C-alpha positions in Angstrom: -85.1 -38.8 44.8 -85.3 -36.6 41.7 -83.0 -37.5 38.8 -81.5 -34.0 39.2 -80.5 -34.8 42.7 -78.9 -38.0 41.4 -76.8 -35.8 39.2 -75.7 -33.6 42.0 -78.1 -30.6 42.1 -81.1 -29.8 44.4 -84.7 -29.7 43.2 -85.6 -27.1 40.6 -88.4 -24.7 41.5 -92.0 -26.1 41.1 -91.0 -29.0 38.9 -92.7 -32.3 39.1 -90.6 -35.4 39.7 -89.6 -36.9 36.4 -89.4 -40.7 36.5 -89.2 -43.2 33.8 -92.1 -45.8 34.3 -90.8 -49.0 35.8 -91.9 -51.0 32.8 -89.8 -48.9 30.5 -86.6 -48.6 32.4 -84.9 -51.6 30.6 -86.6 -51.0 27.3 -84.8 -49.7 24.2 -85.6 -46.2 23.0 -87.9 -47.5 20.3 -90.1 -49.0 23.0 -90.0 -46.0 25.3 -91.4 -43.7 22.7 -94.9 -44.0 21.2 -95.2 -44.1 17.4 -96.2 -40.5 17.0 -93.3 -39.4 19.3 -90.9 -41.4 17.2 -92.2 -40.0 13.9 -91.8 -36.5 15.2 -88.2 -37.1 16.4 -87.3 -38.6 13.1 -88.4 -35.4 11.4 -86.5 -33.4 14.0 -83.3 -35.2 13.1 -83.7 -34.6 9.3 -85.5 -31.2 9.0 -84.0 -27.7 9.3 -87.4 -26.1 10.3 -90.1 -28.3 11.6 -93.5 -26.9 12.8 -95.7 -29.3 14.8 -99.4 -28.6 15.6 -100.5 -31.0 18.3 -103.2 -32.0 20.7 -102.8 -30.9 24.3 -101.2 -33.3 26.9 -100.0 -36.1 24.6 -96.5 -36.2 25.9 -94.7 -34.8 22.9 -92.5 -32.6 25.1 -91.4 -35.7 27.0 -90.3 -37.2 23.7 -88.4 -34.1 22.8 -86.6 -34.3 26.1 -85.4 -37.8 25.2 -84.1 -36.4 21.8 -82.4 -33.5 23.6 -80.5 -35.8 25.9 -79.4 -38.1 23.1 -78.4 -35.1 20.8 -76.3 -33.3 23.4 -74.7 -36.6 24.6 -73.5 -37.5 21.1 -70.2 -36.5 19.6 -70.2 -33.9 16.8 -69.3 -36.6 14.3 -72.5 -38.4 15.2 -74.7 -35.3 15.0 -74.2 -34.0 18.5 -74.9 -30.3 19.2 -76.2 -27.9 21.8 -79.9 -27.9 22.5 -81.8 -24.8 23.4 -85.3 -25.2 24.8 -87.8 -22.4 25.3 -91.1 -22.6 27.1 -93.3 -19.6 27.8 -92.3 -19.5 31.5 -89.6 -20.7 33.9 -91.8 -23.6 35.2 -91.8 -25.2 31.8 -88.0 -24.8 31.5 -87.6 -26.5 34.9 -89.9 -29.4 34.0 -88.1 -30.0 30.7 -84.6 -30.0 32.1 -85.7 -32.5 34.8 -87.0 -34.8 32.1 -83.7 -34.5 30.2 -81.8 -35.4 33.3 -84.1 -38.4 33.8 -83.5 -39.6 30.2 -79.7 -39.0 30.5 -79.7 -41.3 33.5 -81.9 -43.9 31.8 -79.7 -43.9 28.6 -76.4 -44.0 30.6 -75.3 -40.8 29.0 -72.3 -39.1 30.7 -73.8 -35.9 32.1 -71.1 -33.9 33.6 -73.3 -31.6 35.8 -76.5 -29.8 36.1 -76.6 -26.1 37.0 -77.8 -22.7 36.0 -76.6 -20.4 33.2 -77.0 -16.7 33.2 -77.4 -14.7 30.0 -76.8 -11.0 29.7 -75.7 -8.7 26.9 -74.8 -5.9 29.4 -77.5 -3.6 28.2 -80.6 -5.2 29.8 -82.0 -4.4 33.2 -82.4 -8.1 34.1 -80.2 -11.1 33.3 -82.0 -14.3 32.1 -81.3 -17.5 34.0 -81.6 -20.9 32.3 -81.2 -24.4 33.6 -78.3 -26.3 32.0 -77.1 -29.9 31.7 -73.5 -30.3 30.4 -72.4 -33.6 28.9 -69.1 -35.3 28.5 -69.4 -34.7 24.7 -68.9 -31.0 25.3 -72.4 -30.1 24.4 -75.2 -29.0 26.7 -79.0 -28.7 27.0 -80.2 -25.3 28.2 -83.9 -24.7 29.1 -85.1 -21.2 29.7 -88.1 -18.9 29.4 -89.0 -17.2 26.1 -86.6 -14.3 25.5 -85.5 -13.7 21.9 -82.1 -12.1 22.7 -80.8 -15.2 24.4 -80.6 -17.0 21.0 -78.4 -14.4 19.4 -75.1 -15.9 18.4 -76.0 -19.4 19.4 -75.7 -22.6 17.5 -77.5 -26.0 17.7 -81.0 -27.3 18.0 -83.8 -24.9 19.1 -87.1 -26.2 20.5 -89.8 -23.6 21.0 -92.6 -25.3 23.0 -96.2 -24.1 23.2 -95.2 -21.4 20.8 -98.7 -19.9 20.4 -98.6 -18.7 24.0 -95.2 -17.0 23.8 -94.9 -13.3 24.2 -93.3 -11.7 21.1 -93.3 -15.0 19.3 -92.4 -13.4 16.0 -89.1 -12.0 17.5 -88.3 -15.4 19.0 -88.8 -17.2 15.7 -86.7 -14.6 13.9 -83.8 -15.1 16.4 -84.2 -18.9 16.2 -84.1 -19.1 12.4 -80.8 -17.3 12.3 -79.3 -20.5 13.7 -80.1 -22.3 10.4 -77.3 -20.4 8.7 -74.7 -22.4 10.6 -76.3 -25.8 10.3 -78.7 -25.6 13.3 -82.2 -26.9 13.4 -85.5 -25.3 14.7 -88.5 -27.2 16.0 -91.6 -25.1 16.8 -94.4 -27.0 18.7 -97.7 -25.9 20.0 -101.4 -26.4 20.5 -103.5 -23.7 18.8 -104.7 -20.3 20.1 -106.7 -18.9 17.2 -106.2 -18.6 13.4 -104.6 -15.2 13.7 -102.0 -16.3 16.1 -98.4 -16.1 14.8 -97.9 -19.8 15.3 -100.8 -20.6 12.9 -99.7 -18.0 10.4 -96.2 -19.7 10.4 -97.9 -23.1 9.8 -99.8 -21.6 6.8 -96.6 -20.2 5.4 -94.8 -23.5 5.6 -97.7 -25.5 4.1 -98.1 -23.0 1.3 -94.4 -23.1 0.5 -93.9 -19.4 1.4 -91.3 -20.5 4.0 -89.0 -23.6 3.6 -89.7 -26.2 6.2 -92.0 -29.1 7.1 -95.3 -29.2 9.0 -96.7 -32.1 11.1 -100.0 -32.6 12.8 -100.7 -34.9 15.8 -104.3 -35.0 16.9 -105.7 -36.6 20.0 -107.3 -39.4 18.0 -104.0 -40.1 16.2 -102.3 -40.3 19.5 -104.9 -42.7 20.7 -104.3 -44.9 17.7 -100.6 -45.0 18.5 -101.2 -46.1 22.1 -101.7 -43.0 24.2 -104.5 -44.6 26.3 -102.5 -47.7 27.0 -99.5 -45.7 28.1 -101.6 -43.6 30.4 -103.1 -46.7 31.9 -99.6 -48.3 32.3 -98.2 -45.3 34.3 -101.3 -44.8 36.5 -102.2 -46.5 39.7 -104.1 -49.8 39.2 -107.8 -49.2 38.7 -107.5 -45.4 38.5 -108.1 -45.2 34.7 -111.7 -46.0 33.4 -112.3 -48.1 30.3 -111.1 -46.5 27.1 -114.4 -45.2 25.7 -115.3 -43.7 29.0 -111.9 -42.1 29.4 -111.9 -40.6 25.9 -115.4 -39.2 26.5 -114.4 -37.6 29.8 -111.4 -35.9 28.1 -113.6 -34.5 25.4 -116.3 -33.4 27.8 -113.7 -31.6 29.9 -112.7 -29.4 26.9 -116.2 -28.9 25.8 -116.5 -26.5 22.9 -112.8 -26.0 22.9 -112.1 -29.7 22.1 -111.7 -29.0 18.3 -108.9 -26.5 19.0 -107.3 -28.2 22.0 -107.5 -31.8 20.8 -108.2 -31.9 17.1 -105.8 -29.1 16.0 -108.5 -26.9 14.5 -107.8 -23.3 15.4 -110.8 -21.2 16.2 -111.7 -18.5 13.8 -110.5 -15.2 15.3 -110.3 -16.7 18.8 -107.3 -16.4 21.1 -106.6 -15.8 24.8 -107.2 -12.2 25.9 -104.4 -12.6 28.4 -101.3 -14.6 27.6 -100.3 -17.3 30.2 -96.7 -16.0 30.4 -97.9 -12.5 31.3 -100.3 -13.9 33.9 -97.5 -15.9 35.5 -95.2 -12.8 35.5 -97.8 -11.1 37.7 -97.8 -13.8 40.4 -96.1 -13.1 43.7 -96.2 -15.0 47.1 -96.9 -11.7 49.0 -100.1 -11.0 47.1 -103.4 -11.8 48.7 -102.1 -11.2 52.3 -104.2 -8.7 54.2 -101.5 -8.3 56.9 -99.2 -6.8 54.3 -101.4 -3.8 53.7 -99.3 -0.6 53.8 -102.0 1.9 54.3 -102.2 3.1 50.6 -105.2 3.7 48.5 -107.3 0.7 47.6 -109.4 0.0 44.5 -112.1 -2.7 44.8 -113.6 -4.8 42.0 -116.8 -6.7 42.8 -118.4 -9.3 40.6 -122.0 -9.9 41.8 -123.5 -13.4 42.0 -126.0 -15.3 44.2 -126.3 -18.8 42.9 -124.1 -20.9 40.5 -121.3 -18.4 39.9 -119.0 -17.1 42.6 -119.4 -13.7 44.2 -116.0 -12.1 44.1 -114.7 -9.0 45.9 -111.0 -8.2 45.3 -109.3 -5.2 46.9 -106.0 -4.0 45.3 -103.7 -1.6 47.1 -101.6 0.7 44.8 -98.0 0.6 45.9 -95.6 2.6 43.7 -97.7 2.2 40.6 -98.4 -1.6 41.1 -101.8 -2.9 42.2 -101.4 -5.6 44.9 -104.3 -7.9 45.7 -104.7 -7.7 49.5 -107.3 -10.3 50.2 -109.7 -12.7 48.4 -113.4 -12.9 49.0 -114.7 -15.6 46.7 -118.0 -17.3 47.8 -120.6 -19.4 46.1 -124.2 -19.1 47.3 -123.4 -16.5 49.8 -126.3 -14.2 50.8 -126.3 -10.6 49.7 -126.1 -9.6 53.4 -122.9 -11.7 53.8 -121.4 -10.2 50.6 -122.3 -6.7 51.7 -120.7 -7.2 55.2 -117.5 -8.4 53.5 -117.3 -5.3 51.4 -118.2 -3.0 54.3 -115.4 -4.6 56.2 -113.0 -3.7 53.4 -114.2 -0.1 53.5 -113.5 0.0 57.3 -110.1 -1.6 57.1 -108.7 0.0 53.9 -108.5 3.5 52.5 -110.8 2.8 49.7 -110.5 5.3 46.9 -113.0 3.7 44.5 -115.0 0.5 44.1 -116.6 -0.6 40.8 -119.4 -3.2 41.0 -121.1 -5.3 38.4 -124.5 -3.6 38.2 -126.1 -5.9 35.6 -129.3 -7.6 36.6 -129.3 -8.4 40.3 -126.4 -6.0 40.7 -128.8 -3.0 40.5 -129.9 -3.2 44.1 -126.4 -4.2 45.3 -125.0 -1.0 43.8 -127.8 1.2 45.2 -127.4 -0.2 48.7 -123.6 0.2 48.6 -123.8 3.8 47.4 -126.2 4.6 50.3 -123.5 3.3 52.7 -120.4 4.6 51.0 -121.4 7.3 48.6 -120.0 7.9 45.2 -116.8 6.0 45.9 -119.0 3.1 44.7 -119.7 3.0 41.0 -121.9 0.5 39.1 -121.0 -0.8 35.7 -123.6 -2.3 33.4 -122.0 -5.2 31.5 -122.5 -4.5 27.8 -120.2 -5.4 24.9 -118.4 -2.1 24.8 -118.1 -1.8 28.6 -116.8 -5.3 29.0 -114.2 -4.6 26.3 -113.1 -1.4 28.2 -112.9 -3.4 31.5 -110.9 -6.3 29.9 -108.6 -3.8 28.2 -107.9 -2.1 31.6 -106.9 -5.5 33.0 -104.8 -6.4 30.0 -102.8 -3.1 30.1 -101.9 -3.9 33.7 -101.0 -7.5 33.0 -98.9 -6.7 29.9 -97.1 -3.9 31.7 -96.6 -6.1 34.8 -98.2 -3.6 37.2 -100.5 -5.9 39.0 -99.9 -8.8 41.5 -101.9 -11.8 42.6 -100.8 -15.1 44.3 -99.7 -18.2 42.3 -102.9 -20.2 41.9 -104.0 -22.6 39.1 -107.6 -21.5 39.8 -106.7 -17.8 39.1 -104.7 -18.7 36.0 -107.5 -20.8 34.6 -110.1 -18.1 35.3 -108.0 -15.3 33.7 -107.4 -17.5 30.6 -111.1 -18.1 30.1 -111.8 -14.9 28.2 -111.0 -15.1 24.5 -110.9 -12.6 21.7 -113.3 -12.7 18.8 -112.3 -11.1 15.5 -108.7 -10.7 14.3 -108.5 -7.1 15.6 -109.7 -8.1 19.1 -112.9 -6.3 18.6 -114.9 -8.5 20.9 -114.8 -11.0 23.8 -116.2 -14.5 24.5 -116.1 -16.5 27.7 -114.8 -19.9 27.0 -117.1 -22.8 27.6 -119.9 -20.5 28.6 -118.5 -20.3 32.1 -118.5 -16.8 33.7 -114.9 -16.0 34.8 -115.7 -14.2 38.1 -112.1 -13.5 39.1 -111.3 -12.0 35.7 -114.1 -9.5 35.9 -113.4 -8.6 39.6 -109.8 -7.9 38.6 -110.9 -6.0 35.5 -113.3 -3.8 37.6 -110.6 -3.0 40.1 -108.1 -2.1 37.3 -110.8 0.2 35.7 -111.3 1.8 39.2 -107.6 2.5 39.5 -107.5 4.0 36.0 -110.2 6.4 37.0 -108.2 7.6 40.0 -109.3 9.4 43.1 -112.3 11.7 43.2 -111.3 15.1 44.4 -113.7 16.9 46.7 -114.0 20.7 47.3 -115.5 21.8 50.6 -116.1 24.7 52.9 -115.6 23.8 56.5 -118.3 24.2 59.2 -118.1 24.1 62.9 -118.2 20.7 64.5 -120.4 19.9 67.5 -117.8 21.5 69.8 -117.9 24.8 68.0 -114.4 24.4 66.6 -113.5 24.9 62.9 -111.9 21.7 61.7 -109.2 23.4 59.5 -108.2 26.1 62.1 -109.3 25.7 65.7 -108.1 29.2 66.7 -109.9 30.9 63.9 -113.3 32.3 65.1 -114.1 34.1 61.8 -117.7 33.1 60.9 -118.2 31.1 57.7 -121.2 29.9 56.0 -122.2 26.2 56.4 -120.4 24.1 53.8 -120.2 20.5 52.9 -117.3 19.3 55.0 -119.3 17.0 57.3 -121.3 15.5 54.4 -118.4 15.2 51.8 -117.5 11.8 50.7 -113.7 11.3 50.7 -111.0 8.9 51.8 -111.3 7.6 55.3 -109.6 5.0 57.4 -111.3 3.4 60.4 -114.2 5.7 60.0 -112.2 9.0 60.5 -111.1 11.6 58.1 
């Protein structure tokens, strides 16, 4: 049973079950936390503004959840206050509040109830829902996605988690710092996402003394020195964790060339995610990727060509009231060109395809020529050069940032879309992280570019069909010159005009 259920509420969406390891259930708080977690929480308790740069996946958020439970459960005379947690999406908020509930139960804190709290200033189109635990002390812990306006007029401790990946981080920080006037505290925590990210700029300001506060760094190696490996081994099934040297090497090999930024807290020069994870998550919808939900609208196809190694991807998007909905997913590795062509031809038969854009680079030359022979100039080839890739990526980013594209929730899709990074502070170039070609990213980008180009309009003069009847007016026998009606390339469904 989830610890939320033990406190009287059903499971929160998509959260993992939060459980205190059996070996720690009777341990004092000093033993529950690793040394770097304890050092961080000591600074949280004594610093108005604390900025922490950290390695990924070292459990610092877990430690902050313990601090949040103790802070909200305490009386005001003992330093108790409200705690406001912001992750970059609702999933992070749900996971944090579940961890807080787990610690409240473990510490014997008197948690009154767990529920949802809705925030609205009356002028916004959508209210913001946060998860809340109220304590007998009168204080509460509220976890919610990143929305600056929610912090207006609030008091207490603010925790901004994975700050480098928040949308409008500067506005969130501005709203959070206003709490300092009334004795609040602000903790901003994140892994890095490039030197020009607002999180790293804030770190520079604090370290240079341009902004009052303290900075802290926790690298992967420092976490290892303080017992991270031993804790992972303790909470994992027996025999599932390899020896320490092998385990550390596997972690670093996993991150590859990103290890310095992700594990060692060294931001890449000019690098940063082209698409923000919170924007990607906002475009996820359970109805996306379902062919049976096709409504008969115009469809734009993006096709990333591959034969071996990389995946061949063909993604058709239907435009419905200005939003592109992914209707099916063709993603195959080592598929023959004949099989790929048949999949695309099937989409042309099933959907009203307005335009398809195909990667024409290298082996794509013949793929494009053959597709144009079958489907005419509704098929366009795109040579992948630096400028053309930037144009394609920009078309996708406009859709993602304006929330006018939909795909299903999938960690594979998220990871692929996050694999393209910026180079240069102005976003003047792109790099594919780890040297891996993000097939799904480019298929989506090609489709967005196709939609931006719209529908080709065709002029024609009708000719008699084989029955001697004019297609536009069966009763009109006025002779006309032969035109291009029968040979025009336009929008068809099921092979008919």
